C-alpha positions as CSV (number, residue, x, y, z in Angstrom):
1,M,8.4,54.0,-59.2
2,V,10.2,51.2,-60.8
3,P,11.3,48.1,-59.1
4,E,14.9,48.6,-58.9
5,L,14.2,51.6,-56.3
6,Y,12.1,49.4,-54.0
7,S,13.6,48.2,-50.9
8,V,13.1,46.1,-47.8
9,A,13.4,47.2,-44.3
10,G,15.1,50.5,-45.9
11,Q,18.0,48.4,-47.5
12,P,18.6,49.3,-51.1
13,R,18.2,46.6,-53.5
14,R,20.4,45.7,-56.4
15,K,19.3,47.5,-59.6
16,F,18.6,45.5,-62.5
17,S,18.9,46.3,-66.2
18,L,18.6,44.4,-69.2
19,D,21.6,46.3,-70.6
20,E,24.0,43.8,-68.7
21,V,22.0,40.6,-69.9
22,R,22.3,41.9,-73.4
23,T,26.1,42.4,-73.0
24,L,26.6,39.0,-71.6
25,L,24.4,37.4,-74.4
26,E,26.3,39.3,-77.1
27,A,29.6,37.9,-75.8
28,L,28.0,34.6,-76.2
29,G,26.8,34.9,-79.6
30,N,23.3,36.1,-79.0
31,P,21.8,32.4,-78.8
32,H,18.4,34.0,-78.0
33,R,18.1,35.1,-81.6
34,L,18.3,31.5,-83.1
35,F,15.0,30.5,-82.2
36,R,11.5,32.0,-81.8
37,S,10.2,32.5,-78.4
38,I,6.8,33.1,-76.2
39,L,6.8,35.1,-73.2
40,I,4.6,34.3,-70.1
41,A,4.3,36.9,-67.1
42,G,1.7,36.9,-64.3
43,T,1.6,36.4,-60.5
44,N,-0.1,32.8,-60.6
45,G,-0.3,30.3,-63.3
46,K,2.8,31.2,-65.3
47,G,4.4,27.8,-64.9
48,S,1.3,25.8,-65.6
49,T,0.5,27.8,-68.6
50,A,4.0,27.4,-70.0
51,A,4.1,23.6,-69.4
52,T,0.7,23.1,-71.1
53,L,1.5,25.1,-74.1
54,S,5.0,23.5,-74.4
55,S,3.2,19.9,-74.1
56,I,0.7,21.1,-77.1
57,L,3.6,22.3,-79.2
58,K,5.5,19.1,-78.8
59,A,2.4,17.3,-79.6
60,S,2.1,19.1,-82.5
61,G,5.3,18.0,-83.8
62,H,7.5,20.9,-82.9
63,K,10.9,20.8,-81.1
64,V,10.2,23.1,-77.9
65,G,12.2,24.5,-75.2
66,L,10.6,25.3,-71.8
67,Y,12.4,27.7,-69.3
68,T,10.7,27.9,-66.0
69,S,11.5,29.0,-62.3
70,P,11.9,28.2,-59.4
71,H,12.6,24.7,-59.4
72,L,11.1,22.2,-57.1
73,E,14.4,19.6,-56.5
74,R,17.2,20.7,-58.7
75,P,18.0,23.5,-61.0
76,N,17.8,21.1,-64.2
77,E,14.1,21.2,-64.1
78,R,14.1,24.7,-65.2
79,I,15.6,23.9,-68.5
80,R,13.9,21.3,-70.7
81,V,13.8,20.4,-74.4
82,D,10.7,18.4,-75.5
83,G,9.9,17.6,-71.9
84,Y,13.5,16.3,-71.1
85,E,15.6,18.3,-68.4
86,I,19.1,19.5,-69.3
87,G,21.5,16.8,-68.4
88,D,24.1,17.3,-65.5
89,D,27.2,17.2,-67.9
90,D,25.5,19.9,-70.3
91,F,24.4,22.1,-67.3
92,A,27.8,22.2,-65.7
93,R,29.6,22.6,-69.1
94,L,27.4,25.5,-69.9
95,F,27.4,27.1,-66.4
96,F,31.1,27.6,-66.9
97,V,30.9,29.0,-70.3
98,V,28.6,31.6,-69.1
99,M,30.3,32.3,-65.7
100,N,33.7,32.5,-67.4
101,T,32.4,34.8,-70.0
102,A,30.8,36.9,-67.3
103,K,34.2,37.1,-65.5
104,E,36.0,38.2,-68.5
105,L,33.3,40.9,-69.2
106,L,33.8,42.1,-65.6
107,Q,37.6,42.0,-65.7
108,A,37.3,44.3,-69.0
109,E,34.9,46.6,-67.2
110,K,32.2,45.7,-69.7
111,L,30.0,44.6,-66.9
112,P,29.8,46.3,-63.4
113,K,29.4,43.0,-61.6
114,I,28.7,39.2,-61.8
115,P,25.1,38.6,-63.2
116,S,22.6,37.2,-60.8
117,Y,21.8,33.6,-60.6
118,F,18.6,33.9,-62.6
119,E,20.6,35.9,-65.4
120,I,23.2,33.2,-65.6
121,L,20.5,30.4,-65.8
122,T,18.6,32.5,-68.4
123,A,21.5,32.8,-70.5
124,L,22.7,29.1,-70.1
125,A,19.1,28.1,-71.2
126,F,19.5,30.3,-74.2
127,L,22.8,28.6,-75.2
128,Y,21.2,25.1,-74.5
129,F,18.2,25.9,-76.6
130,A,20.3,27.3,-79.3
131,E,22.7,24.1,-79.4
132,S,19.5,22.0,-79.3
133,K,18.2,23.5,-82.4
134,I,14.7,24.1,-80.9
135,E,11.9,25.6,-83.0
136,I,10.4,27.7,-80.4
137,A,11.1,28.5,-76.6
138,V,8.4,29.0,-74.0
139,L,9.8,31.3,-71.5
140,E,8.2,32.0,-67.9
141,V,9.1,35.3,-66.8
142,G,11.0,34.8,-63.3
143,M,9.5,38.2,-61.6
144,G,7.8,41.2,-63.0
145,G,8.6,41.5,-66.8
146,R,9.9,44.7,-67.8
147,L,13.2,44.2,-66.3
148,D,13.3,40.5,-66.2
149,A,16.3,38.7,-68.0
150,T,14.0,36.8,-70.4
151,N,12.6,40.0,-71.7
152,V,15.6,40.4,-73.9
153,V,13.8,38.1,-76.6
154,D,11.7,39.4,-79.3
155,P,8.5,37.1,-78.6
156,L,6.1,36.0,-81.2
157,L,3.5,36.6,-78.6
158,S,3.3,37.6,-75.0
159,I,0.9,35.9,-72.4
160,I,-0.3,37.6,-69.2
161,T,-1.7,35.2,-66.4
162,D,-3.7,36.2,-63.3
163,I,-2.2,39.3,-61.6
164,S,-2.4,39.7,-57.7
165,L,-0.4,41.2,-54.9
166,D,3.1,39.5,-54.6
167,H,6.9,40.7,-54.7
168,T,5.5,44.1,-53.7
169,E,8.9,45.1,-52.4
170,W,10.2,44.8,-56.1
171,L,7.2,45.4,-58.3
172,G,5.2,48.0,-56.3
173,P,2.6,48.1,-53.6
174,T,-0.5,48.0,-55.8
175,I,-2.2,45.7,-58.6
176,A,-1.8,48.5,-60.9
177,A,1.9,48.9,-60.4
178,I,2.5,45.2,-60.5
179,T,0.4,44.8,-63.8
180,R,2.5,47.7,-65.5
181,E,5.7,46.0,-64.8
182,K,4.3,42.6,-66.1
183,A,3.1,44.5,-69.1
184,G,6.6,45.3,-69.9
185,I,6.8,42.0,-71.8
186,L,4.5,43.4,-74.5
187,R,5.8,44.6,-77.8
188,P,4.5,47.6,-80.2
189,G,2.3,46.0,-82.7
190,G,2.6,42.5,-80.9
191,T,-0.1,40.0,-79.5
192,M,-1.2,39.7,-76.1
193,I,-3.2,36.8,-74.9
194,T,-4.9,37.1,-71.4
195,L,-8.3,36.8,-69.6
196,P,-10.4,39.2,-67.8
197,Q,-9.2,39.3,-64.1
198,H,-8.8,42.1,-61.4
199,P,-10.3,45.6,-62.4
200,E,-6.9,47.5,-62.0
201,A,-5.0,44.7,-63.8
202,N,-7.7,44.7,-66.8
203,Q,-7.4,48.8,-67.1
204,V,-3.6,48.7,-67.0
205,L,-3.2,46.1,-69.7
206,G,-5.8,47.8,-71.8
207,E,-4.1,51.2,-71.6
208,V,-0.6,49.6,-72.4
209,A,-2.2,47.5,-75.1
210,T,-3.8,50.6,-76.7
211,D,-0.6,52.7,-76.3
212,L,1.4,50.1,-78.0
213,D,-1.1,49.2,-80.8
214,V,-1.1,45.5,-79.4
215,H,-3.5,42.8,-80.8
216,A,-5.3,41.7,-77.5
217,I,-6.8,38.2,-77.5
218,N,-9.2,37.2,-74.8
219,A,-8.9,33.5,-74.1
220,A,-12.3,33.3,-72.4
221,G,-13.8,31.6,-75.3
222,Y,-11.8,28.4,-74.3
223,L,-13.2,28.1,-70.7
224,P,-16.2,26.0,-69.8
225,T,-19.5,27.0,-68.5
226,P,-19.4,27.6,-64.7
227,G,-19.9,24.6,-62.7
228,A,-19.0,22.4,-65.8
229,A,-17.5,19.2,-64.5
230,S,-13.8,18.0,-65.7
231,P,-13.1,16.9,-68.2
232,Y,-15.1,19.3,-70.5
233,V,-15.5,20.0,-74.1
234,A,-14.5,23.2,-75.9
235,E,-14.8,24.4,-79.6
236,V,-11.1,24.8,-81.0
237,L,-10.1,25.5,-84.6
238,G,-13.7,24.5,-85.6
239,A,-13.8,21.1,-83.8
240,M,-14.9,20.2,-80.5
241,I,-12.2,18.7,-78.3
242,T,-12.1,17.3,-74.7
243,V,-10.1,19.3,-72.3
244,D,-8.7,16.8,-69.9
245,S,-5.9,18.2,-68.1
246,P,-3.8,16.4,-65.3
247,L,-3.3,19.6,-63.3
248,A,-6.2,19.3,-60.6
249,G,-8.3,22.6,-59.6
250,V,-10.7,24.9,-61.1
251,H,-8.3,27.7,-61.3
252,Q,-6.0,25.5,-63.8
253,R,-8.8,26.1,-66.4
254,R,-7.8,29.4,-66.9
255,N,-4.3,28.4,-67.6
256,V,-5.3,25.9,-69.8
257,A,-7.4,28.3,-71.7
258,L,-4.5,30.7,-72.1
259,A,-2.5,28.0,-73.5
260,I,-5.2,26.9,-75.9
261,A,-5.4,30.5,-77.2
262,A,-1.8,30.9,-77.5
263,A,-1.5,27.6,-79.6
264,V,-4.4,28.7,-81.9
265,V,-2.5,32.0,-82.6
266,L,0.7,30.0,-83.4
267,G,-0.9,27.7,-85.6
268,K,-1.5,30.7,-88.0
269,E,2.1,31.4,-88.0
270,P,4.3,30.3,-90.9
271,G,6.3,27.2,-90.0
272,F,3.7,25.8,-87.2
273,T,1.3,23.2,-87.5
274,V,-1.3,23.0,-84.7
275,T,-4.6,20.8,-84.9
276,P,-7.4,20.2,-82.6
277,A,-6.2,16.7,-82.1
278,S,-2.5,18.0,-81.2
279,I,-3.9,20.5,-78.6
280,E,-6.2,17.8,-77.2
281,L,-3.3,15.4,-76.8
282,G,-0.9,18.0,-75.6
283,I,-3.2,19.2,-72.6
284,R,-3.7,15.6,-71.8
285,Q,0.2,14.9,-71.7
286,T,1.1,17.9,-69.6
287,I,3.5,17.4,-66.6
288,W,3.7,19.9,-64.0
289,P,4.4,18.6,-60.6
290,G,3.8,20.3,-57.2
291,R,0.3,21.7,-58.3
292,V,-2.4,20.1,-56.4
293,E,-0.2,16.9,-57.1
294,R,-2.1,13.8,-55.5
295,F,-0.3,10.3,-54.9
296,A,-0.7,7.9,-52.1
297,S,2.1,6.5,-49.7
298,H,1.9,4.3,-46.6
299,G,-1.7,4.7,-46.2
300,V,-1.8,8.5,-46.8
301,E,-3.1,10.5,-49.5
302,W,-0.5,13.3,-50.1
303,I,-1.3,16.6,-52.0
304,L,1.5,18.9,-52.8
305,D,0.9,22.4,-53.9
306,V,3.3,25.3,-54.1
307,A,0.8,28.0,-53.0
308,H,3.0,30.8,-51.6
309,N,0.9,34.0,-52.0
310,P,-2.9,34.4,-51.1
311,A,-4.1,34.0,-54.6
312,G,-2.5,30.8,-54.8
313,A,-3.6,29.7,-51.2
314,W,-7.2,30.6,-52.2
315,A,-7.0,28.5,-55.3
316,L,-5.8,25.8,-53.3
317,R,-8.6,26.1,-50.9
318,A,-11.0,26.0,-53.6
319,A,-9.4,22.8,-55.0
320,L,-9.3,21.0,-51.4
321,S,-13.1,21.8,-50.8
322,A,-13.8,18.8,-53.1
323,I,-11.0,16.6,-51.5
324,L,-11.1,17.2,-47.9
325,T,-13.9,15.5,-45.8
326,E,-14.8,15.4,-42.1
327,N,-14.7,11.8,-41.3
328,R,-11.1,11.6,-42.6
329,P,-7.7,13.0,-40.9
330,R,-6.7,16.2,-42.6
331,I,-3.2,17.5,-41.7
332,L,-1.2,20.4,-43.1
333,V,2.7,20.4,-43.4
334,F,3.3,24.2,-44.1
335,S,6.2,26.7,-44.0
336,C,6.9,29.8,-46.1
337,L,9.3,32.7,-46.5
338,R,9.2,35.7,-44.2
339,D,8.5,38.3,-47.2
340,K,5.1,36.5,-47.6
341,P,2.0,37.4,-45.9
342,L,2.3,34.7,-43.2
343,D,-0.8,35.9,-41.2
344,E,-3.1,35.9,-44.4
345,L,-1.9,32.7,-45.7
346,A,-2.5,31.1,-42.4
347,Q,-6.0,32.5,-42.1
348,I,-6.8,31.0,-45.6
349,L,-5.5,27.6,-45.1
350,F,-5.0,26.5,-41.3
351,P,-8.7,26.5,-40.5
352,L,-9.2,23.5,-42.9
353,F,-7.1,21.0,-41.0
354,D,-7.2,19.0,-37.9
355,R,-3.5,19.8,-37.1
356,V,-0.9,22.0,-38.7
357,I,2.7,20.8,-38.6
358,L,5.2,23.7,-39.3
359,A,8.6,22.7,-40.9
360,P,11.9,24.7,-41.4
361,I,13.0,25.3,-44.7
362,H,16.5,25.7,-46.2
363,S,16.5,29.4,-47.2
364,A,18.0,32.4,-45.8
365,R,14.6,34.3,-46.4
366,A,12.6,31.5,-44.4
367,A,10.2,32.6,-41.7
368,T,11.1,31.9,-38.3
369,Q,9.5,29.1,-36.2
370,S,8.2,31.6,-33.8
371,D,6.5,33.7,-36.5
372,L,5.0,30.5,-37.9
373,L,3.7,29.5,-34.6
374,K,2.4,32.9,-33.7
375,A,0.3,32.9,-37.1
376,A,-0.9,29.5,-36.4
377,Q,-2.0,30.5,-32.8
378,Q,-3.8,33.2,-34.2
379,T,-6.1,30.9,-36.2
380,G,-6.8,28.9,-33.2
381,S,-5.3,26.0,-34.9
382,S,-3.8,22.8,-33.2
383,V,-0.1,23.1,-34.1
384,I,3.1,21.0,-33.9
385,A,6.6,22.7,-34.7
386,E,9.2,19.9,-36.1
387,D,12.8,20.3,-36.5
388,S,13.0,19.3,-40.0
389,V,11.1,18.6,-43.1
390,A,11.6,14.9,-42.8
391,D,10.5,15.1,-39.4
392,A,7.5,16.9,-40.1
393,L,6.4,14.5,-42.9
394,A,7.1,11.6,-40.7
395,R,4.7,13.2,-38.0
396,A,2.2,13.9,-40.8
397,R,2.3,10.3,-41.9
398,E,1.5,9.1,-38.4
399,L,-1.4,11.7,-37.9
400,A,-3.0,11.5,-41.3
401,A,-3.2,7.7,-41.3
402,G,-6.2,6.7,-43.6
403,G,-6.7,10.5,-44.4
404,I,-5.1,13.3,-46.1
405,A,-1.7,15.2,-45.7
406,V,-1.4,18.5,-47.6
407,V,2.3,20.1,-48.1
408,S,2.1,23.7,-49.0
409,G,3.3,27.3,-48.1
410,S,6.5,27.4,-50.1
411,V,8.3,26.2,-53.4
412,Y,11.3,25.1,-51.0
413,L,9.2,23.1,-48.7
414,V,7.3,21.5,-51.6
415,G,10.5,20.5,-53.3
416,E,12.3,19.1,-50.4
417,A,9.0,17.0,-49.2
418,R,8.7,15.8,-52.8
419,T,12.3,14.4,-52.8
420,V,11.7,12.7,-49.5
421,L,8.1,11.4,-50.1
422,L,9.0,10.2,-53.9
423,G,12.7,10.0,-54.2
424,A,14.1,9.3,-57.5
425,K,10.8,7.9,-58.8
426,G,9.4,11.5,-58.4
427,K,11.6,12.9,-60.9
428,T,9.8,13.7,-64.2
429,E,11.4,13.2,-67.6
């Protein structure tokens, strides 16, 4: 069963087709053909891998476009060139170029409907990258892979990060089904970079790679030995480098390893120069907020992490095991979308904390306060429900004085919390 046939509560879902995106891009002059690309698909770690690889390529002297999703605070974050967000003027100008083109195609009956928000932004990003004359784009797949709007490019290589159950209403109910959708970014005779992971995912990736005669590269050689402290040393391109990533958590080592492996492969492509020193520097200079992001404010150590599925929650829990202590207050601010496994997320995270504060988020897909409360009560956690994110953060600041407050469960929540806690100073450039 393909993702366009899945539904929620019996309601039909929109059918996606790359033909519509290709029609739109052709009318825009096929900007995606004016630069080379890398595609990154997976359930968790796509954005971290993309940000790390983009930073490495920039440190190697190349002009790099980075396209990621979703955004934390504003959509400009999704589209970057050499680490800098697209400006408001360019964003607005290109948005209207894409939207007006789509309307003309609709009127001419060349499109059956206006493209989705993600399709519009993808086309906008391609236009901006082409105008900026980038050398290469690092593209994070939005969801799945086979039918994702980013999959119209002809990638130099494809990266598959860790795969787990998520978006099952779109991608299928099993790891195998989800993996097959994500393997849709592979090309005949192309290159795949991945790591050993869930047996079902490994099997499907192996089958697809064999069928397509894909050259598969295992990034495990760039992982440290189990239990090694950070930073650690790895052999890259015949030299020993210090892998010192600002992205916290042992799980990030897998994402960094994928980025290193991709950089090594790209270094063999005509026109690319990648060295051990540029890889080391790029890793160290990676910026990717909202992933076990730590900072102090008003006597509280804040940790922001967008863990929004069980695999992400387990990764956060592992990272917190070395941070949370019994002798300091431990407070969690939490919310999530209703299509996420709320009970499972609560069981993974809530028992770690002295108090859980529930916050409403601005999304039509948000879980209700009653569902959040029910999930919290089932874990036996002490829980408070607040009327806004700002109120939840104020209460957390009060209860966590001298201790730690963690904000997690939803990208929407982390993005709004980051804006409140850091304001303009929190925006990365």
